[in-house]
C-alpha positions in Angstrom: -22.7 -19.0 -4.0 -23.0 -17.1 -7.3 -21.9 -13.5 -7.9 -25.5 -12.4 -8.2 -26.2 -13.7 -4.7 -23.3 -11.7 -3.2 -24.5 -8.5 -4.8 -28.2 -8.7 -4.4 -29.2 -11.4 -1.8 -28.0 -9.5 1.4 -29.0 -6.0 2.5 -26.3 -3.4 1.8 -26.0 -2.3 5.4 -25.3 -5.9 6.5 -22.6 -6.4 3.9 -21.0 -3.0 4.7 -20.1 -4.3 8.2 -17.4 -6.4 6.6 -15.3 -3.6 5.0 -15.8 -1.4 8.0 -14.3 -4.2 10.2 -11.4 -4.5 7.8 -10.7 -0.7 7.9 -10.9 -0.8 11.7 -8.4 -3.6 11.8 -6.0 -1.7 9.5 -6.3 1.3 11.7 -5.5 -0.8 14.8 -2.3 -2.2 13.1 -1.2 1.3 12.1 -2.0 2.7 15.5 -0.1 0.0 17.3 3.0 0.7 15.1 2.6 4.4 15.8 2.5 3.9 19.5 5.6 1.7 19.5 7.8 3.5 16.9 6.3 7.0 16.5 5.3 6.4 12.9 2.3 4.5 11.4 4.6 2.5 9.2 8.3 1.5 9.4 10.4 4.4 7.9 13.2 3.5 5.5 16.5 5.2 5.3 15.2 7.8 2.9 13.1 9.2 5.8 15.4 8.7 8.7 18.9 8.8 7.2 21.5 6.2 8.2 24.1 3.9 6.8 23.8 1.1 4.2 26.4 -1.6 4.2 26.8 -4.5 1.7 28.9 -7.5 2.9 29.5 -11.0 1.6 27.1 -13.7 2.9 29.7 -15.7 4.8 27.6 -16.3 7.9 23.9 -16.4 9.0 21.7 -13.5 9.5 21.6 -14.3 13.3 25.4 -14.1 13.4 25.3 -10.7 11.6 22.8 -9.3 14.1 24.9 -10.6 17.0 28.1 -9.1 15.5 26.5 -5.6 15.1 24.4 -5.7 18.2 26.1 -2.6 19.6 25.0 -0.5 16.6 21.5 0.7 15.6 21.0 -2.2 13.1 17.5 -1.9 11.6 17.4 -4.5 8.9 19.4 -7.4 7.4 18.4 -8.4 3.9 19.7 -11.1 1.7 20.5 -10.0 -1.9 21.8 -13.1 -3.6 25.3 -14.0 -2.2 25.5 -10.8 -0.1 23.7 -9.1 2.8 22.5 -5.6 2.8 22.7 -4.1 6.3 20.7 -1.0 7.2 21.7 1.1 10.2 19.9 4.0 11.8 21.4 7.5 12.4 24.7 7.5 14.2 27.2 10.2 15.2 30.6 10.5 13.5 32.6 8.5 16.0 30.1 5.6 16.0 30.0 5.6 12.2 33.8 5.5 12.1 33.9 2.5 14.5 31.3 0.7 12.4 33.2 1.3 9.1 36.4 0.1 10.7 34.7 -3.1 12.0 33.1 -3.8 8.6 36.3 -3.3 6.6 38.3 -5.4 9.0 35.7 -8.2 9.2 34.8 -8.5 5.5 36.6 -8.4 2.2 34.9 -6.6 -0.6 32.5 -4.8 1.7 30.7 -1.6 0.7 29.5 1.1 3.2 27.9 4.4 2.6 26.1 7.1 4.6 22.8 8.4 3.5 21.1 11.6 4.8 17.3 11.7 4.9 16.0 12.4 1.4 12.6 13.4 2.9 13.4 16.0 5.6 11.2 16.6 8.6 9.9 19.8 6.9 9.0 17.9 3.8 7.2 15.2 5.8 5.2 17.9 7.6 4.2 19.5 4.3 3.1 16.1 3.0 0.9 15.6 6.1 -0.7 19.0 5.3 -1.2 18.5 1.6 -2.4 14.9 1.5 -5.7 15.7 3.1 -6.0 18.6 0.6 -5.4 16.2 -2.3 -8.3 14.0 -1.1 -10.5 17.0 -0.8 -9.7 18.2 -4.3 -10.3 14.6 -5.5 -13.8 14.7 -3.9 -14.5 18.0 -5.6 -13.6 16.6 -9.0 -15.8 13.6 -8.5 -18.6 15.8 -7.4 -18.3 17.9 -10.5 -18.6 14.7 -12.6 -21.6 13.2 -10.8 -23.2 16.1 -8.9 -23.7 13.7 -6.0 -22.0 14.5 -2.6 -22.5 10.9 -1.4 -20.9 9.4 -4.4 -17.9 11.8 -4.1 -17.5 10.9 -0.4 -17.7 7.1 -1.0 -15.1 7.3 -3.8 -12.7 9.1 -1.6 -13.4 6.7 1.3 -12.6 3.7 -0.9 -9.3 5.3 -2.0 -8.4 6.1 1.6 -9.3 2.5 2.6 -7.1 1.1 -0.1 -4.1 3.1 1.2 -4.8 2.2 4.9 -5.0 -1.5 4.1 -1.8 -1.3 1.9 0.0 0.6 4.7 -1.1 -1.9 7.3 0.2 -4.8 5.1 3.6 -3.1 5.1 3.7 -3.5 8.9 2.6 -7.2 8.6 5.2 -8.0 5.9 8.0 -5.8 7.4 8.2 -3.6 4.4 9.5 -0.1 5.1 8.4 3.2 3.7 10.9 4.1 0.9 11.0 5.9 -2.4 9.6 2.8 -4.1 6.8 2.2 -1.7 5.7 5.8 -1.7 5.4 5.6 -5.5 3.4 2.4 -5.1 1.0 4.1 -2.7 0.5 7.0 -5.0 -0.2 4.6 -7.9 -2.8 2.9 -5.8 -4.7 6.2 -5.3 -5.0 6.7 -9.0 -5.9 3.1 -9.7 -8.6 3.1 -6.9 -10.2 6.3 -8.2 -10.3 4.9 -11.7 -12.1 1.7 -10.7 -14.6 3.5 -8.4 -15.4 6.1 -11.1 -16.0 3.2 -13.6 -18.5 1.6 -11.2 -20.2 4.9 -10.3 -20.4 5.9 -13.9 -22.1 2.6 -14.9 -24.6 2.7 -12.0 -25.6 6.4 -12.2 -25.4 7.1 -16.0 -26.7 4.0 -17.6 -30.2 2.5 -17.7 -31.3 -0.8 -16.0 -31.6 -2.1 -12.5 -28.8 -1.2 -10.1 -27.8 -4.9 -9.6 -27.6 -5.4 -13.4 -25.4 -2.4 -13.8 -23.1 -3.4 -11.0 -22.7 -6.9 -12.6 -21.9 -5.3 -15.9 -19.3 -3.0 -14.4 -17.9 -5.8 -12.4 -17.1 -7.9 -15.5 -14.9 -5.0 -16.8 -13.5 -4.1 -13.5 -12.4 -7.6 -12.5 -10.8 -8.1 -15.9 -8.8 -4.9 -15.3 -7.8 -6.0 -11.8 -6.9 -9.6 -12.7 -4.6 -8.5 -15.6 -2.9 -5.9 -13.4 -2.5 -8.3 -10.5 -1.0 -11.0 -12.8 1.5 -8.4 -14.2 2.5 -7.3 -10.7 2.8 -10.9 -9.5 5.2 -11.7 -12.3 7.3 -8.7 -11.3 7.2 -9.8 -7.7 8.4 -13.3 -8.6 11.2 -11.9 -10.8 12.4 -9.3 -8.3 12.4 -11.8 -5.3 13.3 -15.2 -6.8 15.4 -14.6 -9.9 18.6 -14.5 -7.9 17.8 -18.1 -6.6 17.8 -19.4 -10.2 21.0 -17.5 -11.4 23.7 -16.4 -9.0 24.5 -13.5 -11.4 21.4 -11.7 -10.3 20.6 -10.0 -7.0 17.4 -9.3 -5.2 15.8 -6.1 -6.6 14.8 -4.7 -3.2 13.0 -1.5 -4.4 10.9 -3.3 -7.0 10.2 -6.2 -4.6 8.9 -3.8 -1.9 6.8 -2.0 -4.5 5.2 -5.2 -5.7 4.3 -6.2 -2.1 2.5 -2.9 -1.5 0.8 -3.1 -5.0 -0.4 -6.6 -4.5 -2.0 -5.9 -1.2 -3.4 -2.6 -2.4 -4.9 -4.1 -5.6 -6.5 -6.8 -3.5 -7.9 -4.1 -1.2 -9.2 -2.2 -4.2 -11.1 -5.2 -5.5 -12.6 -5.6 -2.1 -13.5 -1.9 -1.6 -14.7 -1.3 -5.1 -17.0 -4.3 -5.5 -18.1 -4.6 -1.9 -17.8 -1.2 -0.2 -18.6 1.1 -3.1 -21.0 -1.3 -4.8 -23.1 -1.8 -1.7 -23.0 1.9 -0.9 -24.4 2.6 -4.3 -27.1 -0.1 -3.9 -28.2 1.6 -0.7 -28.0 5.1 -2.2 -29.9 4.3 -5.4 -32.5 2.3 -3.5 -33.0 5.2 -1.1 -33.3 7.7 -4.0 -35.8 5.5 -5.8 -37.9 5.2 -2.6 -37.8 9.0 -2.1 -39.0 9.6 -5.7 -41.9 7.2 -5.2 -43.0 8.9 -2.0 -43.0 12.3 -3.7 -45.4 10.9 -6.4 
């Protein structure tokens, strides 16, 4: 099936059922995690506070988990020839027992306590201001195009990208951290950029809607492919370089960021060139029909 067939062969309403189903699936994944943990995504130590310990990899991950079963062990991650252990919040006496056990059990171990960088008050403020940021985004897009529907669909596509990227974090076991927060914020900007590119081509240039979508798609997919290749290279380096050379360790923050970015960029390709493109096909077709009826 050629690209022209995907764009123009099927009615927009029929194709729009696919992205709607994907959004619903993402919401189900996020909702299930919220019901089980109290948060849509797994929170990292920056949000919850806790203890990070780095120990030599002298045993298996299963043995590590069994050895520290009496503590709130959240994650065991291999970083080259060492393990990074993440523990949840503990009181002073429990932290003291944990430190004593680690220091007696391992040579050259590192252990440090981290308070939550993002306090509860800051998280509540974020929940209040994130909807405001999307509203302001819609206003800016409306000022550009003077079309409420176009503004709404651009914001919807950006929101869908974030929902899909967040759901992918639950699937891959990636926690919300400083790095992944930055990745999600980058995705918002990237999504709006590609959606405005498409909307600008469709609404401001001459020609049929399908021709303008195809023209914009050539530019947009080139942008997306180069970005995905760059992020994929970063993903390989951050995850696999330590396997080639023992002098390197796994770059956890960059690795988590690239996972979120790869899923988010794939979601953006899907939402821009299916969700937004088909919505614009429906909208321009409806507008053309209305103008003909007035004549």
